[in-house]
C-alpha positions as CSV (number, residue, x, y, z in Angstrom):
1,M,9.4,-16.3,32.9
2,Q,6.0,-15.2,31.8
3,L,5.6,-12.6,29.0
4,E,2.3,-10.7,28.9
5,R,1.0,-8.1,26.4
6,V,-0.2,-5.3,28.6
7,D,-1.8,-1.8,28.3
8,P,1.3,0.3,28.9
9,V,-0.7,3.2,30.5
10,A,-2.2,0.8,33.1
11,A,1.2,-0.9,33.6
12,A,3.2,2.4,33.9
13,D,4.0,1.9,37.6
14,E,5.6,-1.5,37.0
15,A,7.3,-0.3,33.8
16,S,8.8,2.6,35.8
17,F,10.1,0.3,38.4
18,V,11.8,-1.9,35.8
19,L,13.3,1.1,33.8
20,R,14.6,2.9,36.9
21,E,16.4,-0.3,38.0
22,A,17.6,-1.5,34.6
23,W,20.0,1.3,33.6
24,P,23.1,2.6,35.4
25,L,23.3,6.2,36.4
26,P,23.1,8.8,34.9
27,V,19.9,8.0,33.0
28,L,16.6,9.5,32.1
29,H,14.3,9.7,35.1
30,Y,11.6,7.2,34.1
31,T,8.7,8.2,36.3
32,A,5.3,6.6,35.9
33,D,3.7,9.9,35.0
34,Y,6.3,10.4,32.2
35,L,5.5,6.9,30.8
36,R,1.8,7.5,31.0
37,W,2.3,10.7,29.0
38,Q,4.4,9.0,26.4
39,F,2.0,6.1,25.8
40,G,-1.0,8.5,25.9
41,F,-0.3,10.2,22.6
42,P,-3.4,10.3,20.3
43,G,-3.1,7.7,17.5
44,P,-3.0,3.9,17.2
45,A,-3.3,2.1,20.4
46,P,0.1,1.8,22.3
47,Q,1.4,-1.6,22.9
48,A,3.8,-3.2,25.4
49,V,5.1,-6.4,26.8
50,L,5.9,-7.0,30.5
51,A,7.9,-9.9,31.7
52,R,7.4,-11.3,35.2
53,E,9.1,-14.0,37.2
54,G,6.9,-15.4,39.9
55,G,4.8,-12.3,39.7
56,E,7.8,-10.0,40.0
57,P,8.4,-7.5,37.1
58,A,11.6,-8.4,35.2
59,G,11.5,-6.7,31.9
60,F,9.6,-4.2,29.7
61,I,9.3,-3.0,26.1
62,G,6.7,-0.7,24.5
63,V,5.7,1.4,21.5
64,A,4.1,4.8,21.6
65,P,2.0,6.3,18.8
66,R,3.4,8.9,16.5
67,R,2.6,10.5,13.2
68,F,5.1,10.7,10.3
69,R,5.3,12.2,6.8
70,F,7.6,11.0,4.0
71,R,7.6,12.5,0.5
72,G,4.2,14.1,1.2
73,V,2.5,11.0,2.4
74,T,1.4,11.0,6.1
75,S,1.5,7.7,8.0
76,E,0.5,6.7,11.5
77,G,3.1,4.6,13.2
78,Y,5.0,4.0,16.4
79,V,8.3,4.8,18.1
80,L,9.7,1.8,19.9
81,S,11.5,2.4,23.2
82,F,11.8,1.6,26.9
83,V,13.6,-1.7,26.3
84,S,14.7,-2.7,29.8
85,V,15.6,-5.8,31.9
86,R,16.3,-5.6,35.6
87,P,19.9,-6.5,36.5
88,K,19.2,-9.8,38.2
89,F,17.3,-11.0,35.1
90,Q,19.9,-10.0,32.6
91,G,22.0,-12.5,30.6
92,Q,19.1,-14.8,30.1
93,G,18.0,-13.7,26.6
94,L,15.0,-11.8,27.9
95,A,15.6,-8.6,25.8
96,S,15.4,-10.8,22.7
97,R,12.2,-12.4,23.8
98,L,10.7,-9.0,24.6
99,Y,11.5,-7.6,21.2
100,T,10.2,-10.7,19.4
101,E,7.0,-10.8,21.3
102,L,6.3,-7.1,20.7
103,L,7.2,-7.1,17.0
104,A,5.2,-10.2,16.3
105,G,2.1,-8.5,17.6
106,L,2.9,-5.2,15.7
107,R,3.3,-7.0,12.4
108,A,-0.4,-7.5,12.1
109,T,-1.0,-3.8,12.3
110,G,1.0,-3.1,9.2
111,L,2.2,0.2,10.8
112,P,5.8,1.3,10.5
113,I,8.0,1.8,13.5
114,A,11.0,4.0,14.4
115,V,13.5,2.9,16.9
116,F,16.8,4.4,18.3
117,V,19.6,2.2,19.7
118,E,22.8,3.3,21.3
119,A,25.4,3.2,18.6
120,R,28.1,1.7,20.9
121,S,25.9,-1.2,22.0
122,A,26.5,-3.9,19.5
123,P,24.7,-6.6,21.5
124,A,21.6,-4.4,21.7
125,Q,21.7,-3.9,17.9
126,R,22.1,-7.6,17.3
127,V,19.1,-8.4,19.4
128,L,17.0,-5.9,17.4
129,F,18.2,-7.3,14.0
130,K,17.5,-10.8,15.1
131,A,14.0,-10.1,16.3
132,V,13.1,-8.1,13.1
133,A,14.2,-11.0,10.9
134,A,12.5,-13.6,13.1
135,V,9.0,-12.0,12.7
136,G,9.4,-11.3,8.9
137,L,9.7,-7.5,9.0
138,E,12.3,-5.3,7.2
139,L,14.7,-2.9,8.8
140,K,16.3,0.3,7.3
141,Q,19.1,2.2,9.0
142,L,19.0,6.0,8.9
143,T,21.6,8.7,9.6
144,A,23.0,8.3,13.2
145,C,21.8,10.9,15.7
146,R,24.7,12.5,17.6
147,N,23.9,14.5,20.6
148,H,25.2,18.1,20.6
149,G,25.6,20.6,23.4
150,F,25.2,24.4,23.3
151,L,26.5,26.8,26.0
152,P,25.4,30.4,25.7
153,R,28.4,32.8,25.3
154,A,28.3,36.2,26.9
155,G,28.8,39.0,24.3
156,A,28.0,36.7,21.3
157,A,26.4,38.5,18.4
158,P,22.7,37.8,18.3
159,P,21.6,35.7,15.4
160,R,19.4,37.3,12.8
161,A,16.7,34.8,13.6
162,V,14.8,34.8,16.9
163,A,12.7,32.1,18.6
164,A,9.7,32.8,20.8
165,P,6.9,30.8,22.3
166,A,4.3,29.8,19.8
167,G,1.1,31.8,20.2
168,A,-1.0,29.4,18.2
169,L,-0.6,25.8,17.2
170,E,-1.7,26.7,13.6
171,D,1.6,28.6,13.1
172,A,3.7,25.6,14.2
173,L,1.7,23.2,12.1
174,A,2.2,25.4,9.0
175,V,6.0,25.3,9.5
176,M,5.9,21.6,9.9
177,A,3.9,21.2,6.7
178,A,6.5,23.3,4.9
179,C,9.3,20.8,5.7
180,G,9.7,19.1,2.4
181,D,13.2,17.6,2.2
182,E,12.4,14.3,0.5
183,R,15.3,12.5,2.2
184,V,13.8,13.1,5.6
185,L,11.2,11.0,7.5
186,W,9.5,13.9,9.2
187,S,7.8,13.9,12.5
188,S,4.3,15.1,11.6
189,P,2.1,15.7,14.6
190,D,-1.4,17.0,14.2
191,A,-3.0,19.5,16.5
192,A,-4.2,16.8,18.9
193,Q,-0.7,15.4,19.2
194,L,0.9,18.8,19.7
195,E,-1.6,19.6,22.4
196,H,-0.9,16.3,24.1
197,G,2.9,17.0,23.8
198,L,2.5,20.2,25.8
199,R,0.9,18.2,28.6
200,D,4.4,16.6,29.3
201,P,4.7,16.3,33.1
202,R,8.1,18.0,32.7
203,P,8.2,21.7,31.7
204,R,7.9,22.0,27.9
205,R,7.7,24.8,25.3
206,L,6.8,25.0,21.6
207,L,9.0,27.7,19.9
208,L,8.6,29.5,16.6
209,V,11.7,30.8,14.7
210,E,11.3,34.2,13.0
211,E,13.6,35.9,10.5
212,A,12.9,39.2,8.8
213,G,9.3,39.0,9.9
214,Q,8.7,35.6,8.5
215,T,8.2,32.3,10.4
216,V,10.9,30.0,9.2
217,G,11.1,27.2,11.8
218,A,9.7,25.6,14.9
219,A,11.0,23.5,17.7
220,S,9.8,21.6,20.8
221,V,12.0,22.1,23.9
222,F,11.7,20.6,27.3
223,L,13.4,20.4,30.7
224,S,14.9,16.9,30.7
225,E,15.1,15.1,34.1
226,I,18.3,13.0,34.5
227,A,18.7,10.7,37.5
228,T,22.3,10.9,38.8
229,A,24.1,9.8,42.0
230,R,23.6,13.3,43.3
231,G,19.8,13.4,42.6
232,I,17.9,14.8,39.6
233,D,19.6,17.1,37.1
234,R,17.4,19.2,34.9
235,V,18.8,20.1,31.5
236,A,17.1,22.2,28.8
237,T,16.8,19.9,25.7
238,V,15.8,20.4,22.1
239,D,13.3,17.6,21.4
240,T,12.2,18.0,17.8
241,L,13.4,20.5,15.3
242,F,11.5,21.7,12.2
243,L,13.5,23.9,9.8
244,P,12.3,23.8,6.2
245,E,15.5,25.6,5.2
246,P,18.1,25.2,8.0
247,T,20.7,27.8,8.5
248,A,23.2,28.3,11.3
249,D,21.4,31.5,12.5
250,R,18.1,29.6,12.7
251,L,19.6,26.8,14.7
252,A,21.4,29.3,17.0
253,A,18.0,31.0,17.6
254,V,16.5,27.7,18.8
255,M,19.5,26.9,21.0
256,R,19.6,30.3,22.6
257,A,15.8,30.3,23.2
258,A,16.1,26.8,24.8
259,S,18.8,28.1,27.1
260,E,16.5,30.9,28.3
261,A,13.2,28.9,28.4
262,F,13.6,27.4,31.8
263,A,15.5,30.1,33.7
264,G,15.7,29.2,37.4
265,E,14.7,25.6,36.8
266,A,17.6,24.1,34.9
267,T,20.5,22.8,37.0
268,A,23.1,23.3,34.2
269,P,23.6,26.1,31.7
270,M,24.2,23.8,28.7
271,V,21.4,22.9,26.2
272,S,21.3,19.3,25.0
273,A,20.2,18.5,21.4
274,P,20.0,14.7,20.8
275,N,18.9,14.9,17.1
276,L,20.2,17.6,14.7
277,A,20.4,15.2,11.8
278,I,18.4,17.5,9.4
279,V,21.0,20.3,9.9
280,P,24.0,20.3,7.5
281,Q,27.1,19.5,9.3
282,D,28.9,22.7,8.2
283,Q,26.2,24.8,10.0
284,L,26.7,23.2,13.5
285,R,29.8,25.0,14.7
286,P,28.8,28.4,13.4
287,A,25.6,27.9,15.4
288,G,27.6,27.4,18.5
289,V,26.8,23.7,19.0
290,R,29.4,21.0,19.7
291,A,29.2,17.3,19.4
292,T,29.2,15.1,22.6
293,A,30.1,11.4,22.9
294,A,26.5,10.2,22.9
295,I,25.3,8.7,19.6
296,F,22.1,6.8,18.8
297,D,21.6,4.8,15.6
298,A,18.2,5.4,14.0
299,F,16.2,2.6,12.3
300,V,12.8,2.1,10.7
301,I,11.0,-1.2,10.8
302,H,8.2,-1.9,8.4
303,P,6.5,-4.7,6.4
304,K,8.2,-5.8,3.3
305,G,7.9,-3.0,0.7
306,G,7.0,-0.6,3.4
307,P,6.6,3.2,2.9
308,W,9.9,4.4,4.2
309,L,12.5,2.3,2.3
310,D,14.1,5.4,0.7
311,A,14.3,7.5,3.9
312,E,17.8,8.7,4.8
313,T,17.3,10.6,8.0
314,T,14.6,11.7,10.5
315,N,13.9,14.6,12.8
316,L,11.9,12.5,15.2
317,E,12.8,13.0,18.8
318,V,15.1,10.3,20.3
319,V,12.9,8.4,22.7
């Protein structure tokens, strides 16, 4: 088995092949265009490791650039994802080798990394913990991200807040800058990253939340593509939520706008929200959202004494 550090944009076709075969259905539709978009975000160079056996792709792992803010300090960094091993190569410790090879290379950058791991996958978490320790980095667990669903109800009273497409990126950036909860590791894209985000090969919208004439929040929503045994399902999804002062009405405004954003394109009426961790739990049911079974544990990986040791939660999208 040969492990090679690769340019993930150039290797997107091979990575797509590995990812689409590695996971049982239903699963995110990992097209090569989607992967090129993820790894094409402005920022530090994306990195990846591709495993081959006799020239045949066997496994893949990569990190995509992101920008974060914690307690007023902005940091460039990465989100780690796309860990995959094709079925016929599983059970040979390849995932552990992929993690270790990638993290060993990232250690020299000194940049922090966010990663999400399925909460019910103890073996996957053990592989991550072992690799982090092996390369001399530190790991901090954040609040778990439980997926929630929202189904518009006919006749429901409209929330006092409303969400509409952002007319200018500056308005969205101002809301993001106003997010100041010091417990939160905030996603902090700049204008270039926001513009790139809107070039998602899937339909995507940037929303602003307004209440009493004031802009009080923002959200990124997209039409997720899920590969199933029947074909591709398309589900409206809340990607990243920015609420400096969250309320049930403001969350409901985002969910309702997401349910209307892709009329005629979504194959299901429900809206999915993988990460609502910044919203107080007692605001979720009044906003009309309900927990689903899917849970991802969130972690940050950083050099010893890294910048995010005291972070408790994050609003970063689950990648």
